[in-house]
N, C-alpha and C positions, 0 to 999 in steps of 0.2 A: 441373753444371760451370759453366754460364753464371752461376749465382747467385754463384759464387766470384770471377768476374772482371768482373762488370758494374760494379763501382765503380772499376775501373782507368781512369786518365785517358789513357794513351798505349799504343801498340802494344808498346813496350818493357816497360811495367808489366804488360801482359797476358802477354807472353812469360815474364817472370820469375816471375809467379804460376803459370803453367802448369808451368814447370820445377820449381818448389817442390812443386806438387801431385803431379806425376808421379814425380819423382825423390826427393823428400824433402830434408831438410836435410843438411848435411855429416855431422852426427852419425848420422842415419838411414842414410846411405850407408855410413858406417864400420861400423855395426852389421850391416848386410846383408852386407858384405864379410866380417866376422868369422864370421858364421853360415855363409856359403858356404864359407869356408876350412875350417871345422870339418867340414862335410859331406865336403869333398874329402879331408881328412886321415883321416877315419874310415871311408871307403867300403870295403866288402868285398862280394864276390859272395855272395849269400845261398844257403842250401841250396835246391836245386830250381829256382833261377833259371836261365833260359836265357841264353846269351851275348847274344842279341838284346836281351833285357830289361835285362841289365847294361849293355850298350852305350848303350841309351836313357837309363838312369838316370845313368850317368857323364857322357854328353854333355850332359845337362840341367844338371848341376853346372858343367861347363866353360863352357857358354854363359852361365850366371848370373855366374860369375867374370869372364869376358871383358867382360860388360856393366857390371861394376863396376870395370873397369880393371885386373884382375889377369890376367896371361897367363903361361903356362908353355911351355917349349920342348917340341918333339916328344919328345925323349929323356926329359924329366921325366914327361910324360904316359904314354908307353909303359911306363916303369919302374913308375909308379904303378899302372897297370892290372895289370901282371904281379904286383906285390906284393899286389894286392887279390884275386887268384884263390885258390881253395881248394888244399890240398896236392896233390890229384890232378892238378892242372895243372902241377906243378913240372917234370916231365920235358919237357913241351912248351915251357915258358918258358925252361928252361935251354938247350934245343936252339936256340931262336930267339936267345937272347943270344949264343951262340957262332957262329951262322951268319949273322946279319944285322947290318947297321950301324944301330944304334939311333938314331944321330944323324940319319939320313936317313929312318927309318921314320915314315910318317904314321900317325896314330891310326886312320883308317879302314882302312888296310892291315893293321894289327895285328888289328883286330876281324874283318876278312874272313878272315884266316888262322885266328883262333881259332874262328870260326863253322864254317869248313870242317872243322877238327879235331873240333869237337863233333859235326858231322854224321857224320863217319867213326866216331866212338865209338858213335853210336846205331845204326849199321847193322851 
């Protein structure tokens, strides 16, 4: 890293070079955002995947999107998760849609509810 900034004359030059190295150019950021959005749009819970693993995978995509400046409302995230679940979860998600205010539901509350339901199914 030092070799890339040793020719910089001022602290400002060093800072700008570090930002470019760590974040990339505007074009690179735009490409990263496009890829992250494609991951978000295509995500589905995999066969045999636990809810904890799906939570981890989904959250990683959301963190990546947030770091690139893209944010979604709680409602958008909750509905996205519900749509990404396999058909066997339809009854649970339908019940949650009817009984909960999705505008106020936090993502961690949704996953806690789904993990509890998954645990009930396993016992």
